[in-house]
C-alpha positions as CSV (number, residue, x, y, z in Angstrom):
1,M,35.1,26.1,-15.0
2,A,36.8,23.8,-12.4
3,I,34.6,22.6,-9.5
4,N,36.6,21.3,-6.5
5,W,34.1,19.7,-4.2
6,Y,34.7,16.0,-3.7
7,P,34.9,15.4,0.1
8,G,36.6,12.4,1.6
9,H,33.3,10.7,2.6
10,M,32.3,10.7,-1.1
11,H,35.4,8.9,-2.1
12,K,34.9,6.3,0.6
13,A,31.1,6.0,-0.4
14,N,32.1,5.2,-4.0
15,K,34.4,2.4,-2.8
16,D,31.7,1.0,-0.3
17,M,29.0,1.0,-3.0
18,T,31.2,-1.0,-5.4
19,K,31.9,-3.5,-2.6
20,V,28.2,-4.2,-1.7
21,L,26.9,-4.0,-5.3
22,P,27.0,-7.7,-6.0
23,D,24.5,-8.3,-3.2
24,V,22.1,-5.5,-4.5
25,D,19.0,-6.7,-6.4
26,L,17.9,-3.2,-7.6
27,V,19.2,0.3,-7.9
28,I,17.0,3.3,-7.2
29,E,18.6,6.5,-8.5
30,L,17.2,9.8,-7.7
31,L,17.8,12.5,-10.4
32,D,16.9,16.2,-10.3
33,C,14.1,16.3,-12.9
34,R,15.4,19.8,-14.2
35,L,18.8,18.2,-15.1
36,P,18.4,14.5,-15.4
37,F,21.5,13.9,-17.3
38,S,23.8,16.2,-15.4
39,S,22.5,14.8,-12.0
40,Q,23.2,11.2,-13.2
41,N,26.5,10.2,-11.6
42,P,28.7,8.5,-14.1
43,S,30.3,6.4,-11.4
44,I,26.8,5.1,-10.4
45,A,26.0,4.3,-14.1
46,K,29.3,2.3,-14.3
47,F,28.4,0.4,-11.2
48,T,24.8,-0.4,-12.2
49,Q,25.1,-1.4,-15.9
50,N,23.8,-5.0,-15.2
51,K,21.2,-4.0,-12.5
52,P,17.5,-3.3,-12.8
53,T,17.1,0.4,-12.2
54,I,14.4,2.8,-11.2
55,K,15.2,6.4,-12.1
56,V,13.2,8.6,-9.8
57,L,12.8,12.1,-11.3
58,S,12.6,14.2,-8.2
59,K,11.3,17.9,-8.0
60,S,9.2,17.1,-11.1
61,D,6.9,20.0,-10.2
62,L,9.9,22.4,-10.9
63,A,10.6,21.1,-14.3
64,D,9.2,21.7,-17.8
65,P,6.7,18.8,-18.3
66,E,7.2,18.5,-22.0
67,I,11.0,18.0,-21.5
68,T,10.4,15.7,-18.7
69,A,8.5,13.4,-21.0
70,Q,11.4,13.4,-23.4
71,W,13.7,12.3,-20.6
72,Q,11.4,9.5,-19.6
73,T,11.4,8.2,-23.2
74,Y,15.1,8.5,-23.3
75,F,15.8,6.5,-20.2
76,E,13.1,3.8,-20.8
77,K,14.7,2.8,-24.1
78,N,16.5,0.5,-21.8
79,D,14.1,-2.4,-20.9
80,S,15.7,-2.8,-17.3
81,V,14.9,0.8,-16.6
82,K,11.7,2.5,-15.3
83,T,11.2,6.1,-14.4
84,L,8.9,7.6,-11.7
85,L,8.1,11.3,-11.2
86,T,8.0,12.6,-7.7
87,T,8.0,15.9,-5.8
88,L,9.5,16.4,-2.3
89,E,5.8,16.4,-1.1
90,Q,4.5,13.4,-2.9
91,G,4.3,10.7,-0.3
92,D,1.6,9.0,-2.4
93,K,4.3,7.8,-4.8
94,A,5.6,5.4,-2.1
95,Q,3.4,2.5,-3.0
96,K,4.1,3.0,-6.8
97,L,7.9,2.8,-6.0
98,L,7.4,-0.5,-4.1
99,Q,5.4,-1.9,-6.9
100,L,8.1,-1.1,-9.4
101,C,10.7,-2.7,-7.1
102,H,8.7,-6.0,-7.2
103,K,8.1,-5.8,-10.9
104,L,11.8,-5.4,-11.8
105,V,13.4,-8.0,-9.5
106,P,13.0,-11.6,-10.6
107,S,11.0,-13.9,-8.4
108,T,14.2,-16.0,-7.8
109,S,15.9,-13.1,-6.0
110,K,12.8,-12.3,-4.0
111,A,12.6,-15.9,-2.6
112,K,16.0,-15.5,-0.8
113,F,14.8,-12.8,1.7
114,N,14.1,-9.1,1.3
115,I,14.8,-7.4,-2.1
116,L,17.8,-5.3,-1.4
117,A,17.5,-1.9,-3.2
118,M,20.3,0.5,-3.2
119,I,19.0,4.0,-3.1
120,T,21.4,6.7,-4.4
121,G,21.8,10.0,-6.0
122,I,23.6,13.3,-6.0
123,P,23.5,15.6,-3.0
124,N,20.3,17.7,-2.2
125,V,18.0,15.7,-4.7
126,G,15.5,14.6,-2.0
127,K,16.8,11.1,-1.3
128,S,16.2,11.1,2.4
129,T,12.7,12.7,2.0
130,L,11.7,9.8,-0.4
131,I,13.1,7.1,1.9
132,N,11.0,8.6,4.9
133,A,7.9,8.7,2.7
134,V,8.3,5.1,1.6
135,A,9.1,3.8,5.1
136,G,6.2,5.8,6.7
137,R,8.5,7.1,9.4
138,K,11.6,9.3,9.8
139,V,14.5,7.1,9.3
140,A,16.8,9.3,7.3
141,K,18.0,12.8,8.0
142,T,16.7,15.5,5.7
143,G,18.0,19.1,5.0
144,D,18.6,21.8,2.4
145,E,22.4,21.4,2.6
146,P,24.1,18.8,0.4
147,A,25.9,15.9,2.0
148,I,23.6,15.2,5.0
149,T,24.1,11.4,4.8
150,K,27.6,10.3,5.4
151,G,27.7,6.5,5.2
152,L,25.8,3.4,4.1
153,Q,22.7,2.5,6.1
154,K,20.3,-0.5,5.8
155,I,16.6,0.4,6.3
156,K,13.8,-2.2,6.6
157,I,10.8,-1.3,4.4
158,A,7.4,-2.9,4.2
159,D,6.5,-5.5,1.6
160,G,9.7,-7.5,1.8
161,I,12.1,-4.7,0.7
162,M,15.2,-3.5,2.3
163,F,16.7,-0.2,1.3
164,L,20.4,0.5,1.4
165,D,20.7,4.2,1.8
166,T,23.9,5.8,0.5
167,P,25.5,9.2,0.8
168,G,24.7,11.8,-1.9
169,I,27.9,11.7,-4.1
170,L,29.4,13.7,-6.9
171,W,32.4,12.6,-8.9
172,P,36.0,13.8,-8.8
173,K,36.0,15.6,-12.2
174,I,33.0,17.1,-14.1
175,H,34.1,17.0,-17.7
176,N,31.1,18.6,-19.1
177,E,31.4,22.3,-18.1
178,N,27.6,22.9,-18.7
179,S,26.8,20.1,-16.3
180,G,28.9,21.7,-13.6
181,Y,26.9,24.9,-13.9
182,R,23.6,23.2,-13.9
183,L,24.5,21.2,-10.7
184,A,25.6,24.4,-9.1
185,A,22.4,26.2,-10.1
186,A,20.3,23.5,-8.7
187,G,22.2,23.6,-5.3
188,S,23.7,20.2,-5.6
189,I,27.2,21.5,-5.0
190,K,28.2,23.5,-2.0
191,D,27.7,27.2,-2.6
192,T,31.3,27.8,-1.5
193,A,32.6,25.7,-4.4
194,I,31.7,28.2,-7.1
195,E,31.1,32.0,-7.2
196,V,27.3,32.7,-7.3
197,E,28.0,35.4,-9.9
198,D,29.2,32.7,-12.3
199,I,26.2,30.6,-11.7
200,A,23.9,33.5,-12.3
201,M,25.6,34.5,-15.6
202,Y,25.2,31.0,-16.9
203,L,21.6,30.8,-15.7
204,S,20.8,34.2,-17.2
205,E,22.2,33.3,-20.6
206,Y,20.2,30.0,-20.7
207,L,17.0,31.5,-19.5
208,L,17.3,34.4,-22.0
209,Q,17.5,31.9,-24.8
210,H,15.1,29.2,-23.7
211,Y,12.6,30.7,-21.2
212,P,12.4,34.5,-22.0
213,Q,8.8,34.7,-21.1
214,A,9.4,33.3,-17.6
215,L,11.9,36.2,-17.0
216,K,9.6,38.7,-18.3
217,D,6.7,37.4,-16.1
218,R,8.7,37.2,-12.9
219,Y,10.7,40.4,-13.1
220,E,8.1,42.5,-15.1
221,F,10.3,43.4,-18.0
222,D,8.6,44.8,-21.1
223,S,11.6,43.8,-23.2
224,L,14.6,41.8,-22.1
225,P,18.3,42.8,-22.3
226,A,20.3,41.0,-24.9
227,T,23.1,39.6,-22.7
228,D,23.5,37.9,-19.2
229,I,25.6,40.9,-17.9
230,Q,22.9,43.4,-19.2
231,F,20.1,41.3,-17.7
232,L,21.8,41.1,-14.2
233,E,22.4,44.9,-14.3
234,A,18.8,45.5,-15.2
235,L,17.5,43.1,-12.5
236,G,19.9,44.7,-10.0
237,A,18.5,48.1,-10.7
238,K,14.9,46.8,-10.4
239,R,15.6,45.1,-7.1
240,G,17.7,47.8,-5.5
241,C,20.8,45.8,-5.5
242,L,23.1,48.8,-5.8
243,R,26.3,50.0,-4.1
244,G,27.8,53.4,-3.9
245,G,27.6,55.4,-7.0
246,G,24.7,53.4,-8.3
247,R,26.9,50.4,-9.2
248,V,25.2,47.0,-9.4
249,D,26.0,44.6,-6.5
250,Y,26.5,41.6,-8.6
251,E,26.7,39.1,-5.7
252,K,23.4,40.3,-4.2
253,V,21.4,40.3,-7.5
254,S,23.0,36.9,-8.5
255,S,21.8,35.4,-5.3
256,I,18.4,36.6,-5.9
257,L,18.2,35.0,-9.3
258,V,19.8,31.7,-8.3
259,N,17.6,31.3,-5.2
260,E,14.5,32.2,-7.0
261,F,15.3,29.6,-9.7
262,R,15.9,27.0,-7.0
263,A,12.6,27.7,-5.3
264,G,10.7,27.4,-8.5
265,L,9.5,31.1,-8.6
266,L,10.4,31.5,-12.2
267,G,8.1,28.7,-13.2
268,R,8.7,25.2,-14.4
269,I,12.0,25.2,-16.1
270,S,14.3,22.4,-17.3
271,L,18.0,23.1,-17.9
272,E,18.7,20.4,-20.5
273,T,17.1,18.2,-23.1
274,P,18.2,14.8,-24.4
275,A,19.1,16.3,-27.8
276,M,21.2,19.0,-26.0
277,V,23.4,16.7,-24.0
278,V,24.0,14.4,-26.9
279,V,25.7,17.3,-28.6
280,E,27.5,18.3,-25.5
281,E,28.9,14.9,-24.8
282,L,30.3,14.6,-28.4
283,V,32.2,17.9,-27.7
284,V,33.4,16.6,-24.4
285,A,34.5,13.3,-26.0
286,R,36.4,15.1,-28.7
287,K,38.2,17.5,-26.1
288,L,39.2,14.5,-24.0
289,R,40.5,12.7,-27.0
290,E,42.5,15.7,-28.1
291,R,43.9,16.1,-24.6
292,A,44.9,12.4,-24.4
293,E,46.6,12.7,-27.8
294,K,48.6,15.9,-26.7
295,D,49.6,14.1,-23.4
296,A,50.8,11.1,-25.3
297,L,52.8,13.3,-27.7
298,R,54.3,15.1,-24.8
299,K,55.4,11.9,-23.1
300,K,56.8,10.6,-26.4
301,K,58.9,13.8,-26.9
302,K,60.0,13.7,-23.3
303,H,61.0,10.1,-23.7
304,G,62.8,10.7,-26.9
305,S,64.8,13.6,-25.4
306,R,65.9,11.4,-22.5
307,S,67.0,8.7,-24.9
308,N,69.1,11.2,-27.0
309,H,70.7,12.6,-23.8
310,S,71.7,9.1,-22.6
311,S,73.3,8.3,-25.9
């Protein structure tokens, strides 16, 4: 699956973030708690290797708590990383976030002026909502659509902390196909970038395997169909998503499933575990290596044919 959604302002934001990073004391990265790995921008990870980092696991009330605990352990293996669970309504976590900022930044940095904390994350993860909660006033635009914030913005926060707000950014190429589907399912990519039927089929297959009881409870199935297509057909019939001749309207039933997942109506669900993504990344690395080897061989043959032609 190819996702083509990398607007020009995201490219510019990546460049701007790189430029200002030497002046940043701390990075606060918001992740979607349902998909912490897939919502972790590899570009940001590259930028922040040597920076203290707080990974804020947003929408934690929508995620499976047992799997969330696994992710906290996974991230905090790095001594310079702390995690904080939040929901979009948890303004009470503001003070905890400020305390972590002071704890992670050395006193030598604090003495110069305010702590400068870059706050970043993928689109539609609740970044602006968190900033407003910490600031105690509306200083950042919020909305359900990805890509509300367009440029870098400094925001003065209490307790000697300055936030550097950044646009929600993705990356030019998502090599892990599963990550692409998860991001689309969570609403972090514009809905026009991928067909809703494709998202629903991926989601159905995953939920049938990992959260069958959630599907039974929500949609009142006594027994579940075996495949994603069969599930969507059965759900379409239950919800009246039918066209002429009794055919299932796949677009309509797919929208129902995807929107109800995003709203948390299926229960607390996580789309990935640390063990799962370790395996996936090995597969991705192997495919990229094989592709690079094929490209190198193709170039070698092309160069050889040119040499023979010249002689």
